[in-house]
C-alpha positions in Angstrom: 1.7 -7.8 12.4 1.7 -6.2 8.9 -1.4 -8.1 7.8 -3.1 -7.0 11.0 -2.3 -3.4 10.3 -3.5 -3.6 6.7 -6.7 -5.4 7.8 -7.5 -2.9 10.5 -6.9 0.0 8.1 -9.0 -1.7 5.4 -11.9 -2.4 7.8 -11.8 1.1 9.3 -11.8 2.9 5.9 -14.3 0.4 4.4 -16.7 1.3 7.3 -16.5 5.0 6.3 -16.9 4.2 2.6 -20.0 2.2 3.3 -21.4 4.7 5.7 -20.9 7.6 3.3 -21.9 5.8 0.0 -24.8 3.8 1.2 -27.3 6.7 1.5 -26.4 7.8 -2.1 -26.5 4.4 -3.6 -29.7 3.4 -1.8 -31.6 5.9 -4.0 -30.6 3.8 -7.1 -32.0 0.4 -8.1 -31.2 -2.2 -5.5 -29.3 -4.5 -7.9 -27.3 -1.6 -9.3 -26.4 -0.2 -5.9 -25.3 -3.5 -4.5 -23.1 -4.1 -7.5 -21.6 -0.6 -7.2 -20.9 -1.0 -3.5 -19.4 -4.5 -4.0 -17.2 -3.1 -6.9 -16.0 -0.2 -4.7 -15.2 -2.5 -1.8 -13.4 -4.9 -4.1 -11.3 -2.1 -5.5 -10.6 -0.9 -2.0 -9.5 -4.4 -1.0 -7.2 -4.4 -4.0 -5.7 -1.1 -2.9 -5.2 -2.5 0.6 -3.4 -5.6 -0.7 -1.2 -3.4 -3.0 -0.3 -1.2 0.0 0.6 -4.3 2.0 3.0 -5.7 -0.7 4.5 -2.3 -1.8 4.7 -0.4 1.4 5.5 -3.4 3.7 7.4 -5.2 1.0 10.6 -3.4 1.9 13.2 -5.8 3.2 16.0 -4.3 5.2 18.3 -7.3 4.6 21.7 -6.5 3.1 22.2 -7.1 -0.6 24.0 -10.3 -1.7 27.8 -10.4 -1.5 28.2 -10.3 -5.3 26.3 -6.9 -5.4 28.9 -5.2 -3.2 30.9 -3.3 -5.7 33.8 -1.0 -4.7 33.4 2.6 -5.9 36.1 3.7 -8.3 38.5 6.2 -6.8 37.4 9.0 -9.1 34.0 8.9 -7.3 35.7 9.4 -4.0 38.1 12.2 -5.1 37.1 15.6 -3.8 34.9 14.1 -1.1 35.6 15.6 2.3 35.3 13.3 5.2 32.8 14.4 7.8 34.0 14.2 11.3 
């Protein structure tokens, strides 16, 4: 589901990028405009993949048992219990 969300977002924003940049780039040389458009889309794809791994890379699983460290009592002193 995460890959679907990222792919749909990439395709939707890529559509707007191409729609808005193509008229500007079409005034330039054909080879240059194609390379620029391909470069922009490639960078945009890299951003989408980075979003997938950074934003959706969060794992809600608990930390390993050896990482559970008890707080020293001086951290808990002066703490009022909420209730």
